[in-house]
Each structure stands twice: as structure tokens, then as C-alpha cells.
C-alpha positions as a printed Julia matrix, in Angstrom:
74×3 Matrix{Float64}:
  11.12  52.05   -97.51
  13.81  50.56   -99.71
  13.53  50.44  -103.5
  14.79  47.27  -105.08
  15.58  46.34  -108.67
  14.32  43.21  -110.44
  17.07  41.15  -108.78
  16.09  42.28  -105.27
  19.11  44.55  -104.82
  18.39  47.73  -102.86
  18.97  50.68  -105.15
  17.27  53.55  -103.28
  14.72  54.53  -100.71
  11.49  56.41  -100.24
  10.75  58.55   -97.22
   7.94  60.75   -95.98
   8.64  64.26   -94.85
   6.4   66.32   -92.58
   6.71  70.02   -91.87
   7.43  71.08   -88.31
   4.14  73.0    -88.24
   2.19  69.82   -88.94
   4.07  67.88   -86.27
   3.48  70.68   -83.74
  -0.21  70.82   -84.67
  -0.63  67.08   -84.13
   1.19  67.3    -80.79
  -0.98  70.21   -79.63
  -4.12  68.33   -80.67
  -3.04  65.26   -78.73
  -2.32  67.38   -75.62
  -5.77  69.01   -75.86
  -7.45  65.62   -76.17
  -5.57  64.26   -73.14
  -6.4   67.37   -71.11
 -10.1   67.13   -72.01
 -10.18  63.45   -71.11
  -8.46  64.2    -67.79
 -10.94  66.97   -66.98
 -13.83  64.57   -67.53
 -12.4   61.38   -66.01
 -10.7   62.79   -62.88
 -13.83  64.28   -61.24
 -15.82  61.14   -62.02
 -13.14  58.93   -60.46
 -12.9   61.24   -57.45
 -16.65  60.94   -56.84
 -16.53  57.15   -57.27
 -13.66  56.82   -54.8
 -15.54  58.96   -52.28
 -18.69  56.85   -52.66
 -16.85  53.53   -52.4
 -14.87  54.7    -49.38
 -18.13  55.66   -47.65
 -19.56  52.2    -48.36
 -16.56  50.58   -46.68
 -16.13  52.99   -43.75
 -19.79  53.34   -42.69
 -19.97  49.82   -41.17
 -16.65  50.36   -39.37
 -17.92  53.62   -37.87
 -21.08  51.86   -36.68
 -18.99  49.04   -35.23
 -16.8   51.54   -33.41
 -19.84  53.25   -31.91
 -21.25  49.89   -30.79
 -17.9   48.9    -29.27
 -17.83  52.18   -27.33
 -21.31  51.48   -25.94
 -20.24  47.97   -24.91
 -17.13  49.47   -23.3
 -19.35  51.85   -21.3
 -21.39  48.89   -20.07
 -24.49  49.42   -22.21
């Protein structure tokens, strides 16, 4: 952030410095949070996809069986 004098002329700056340990700690914490979220969300989504796919394929399987019976002359 620039420091300005009373006339608005930039005369210096202010910065924030973090230690590498702090930056590494924040990165590790973020990775842990993402991993935990993945471990919770992925199985739930997998189950939902399986359930939805069954809802859509069950009528097609029944239709296929009926078409086979019609093809056999029943």
C-alpha cells in the first residue's frame, strides 16, 4: 500500500510479511479441508449417480424384455 504525503505524492509503501511456516501451515490446512470434503462428497455423489441411473435404466430393461416376448410371438 503506498504512503502519500499531504500533496498526494507517493513517498513510501507498507507491506505485510508472512513467514514460510505460516504459509505452509495455511496450505496444509486447505489441502486437509479439500481432502475431507472430497471424502464426504464423492461417496454421496457416487450413490446418487447409481440411484438415478437405476431409475432411468429400469424402464428400458423392462421394455427390452417386453420386446423380446413380442419377438418370440407372445
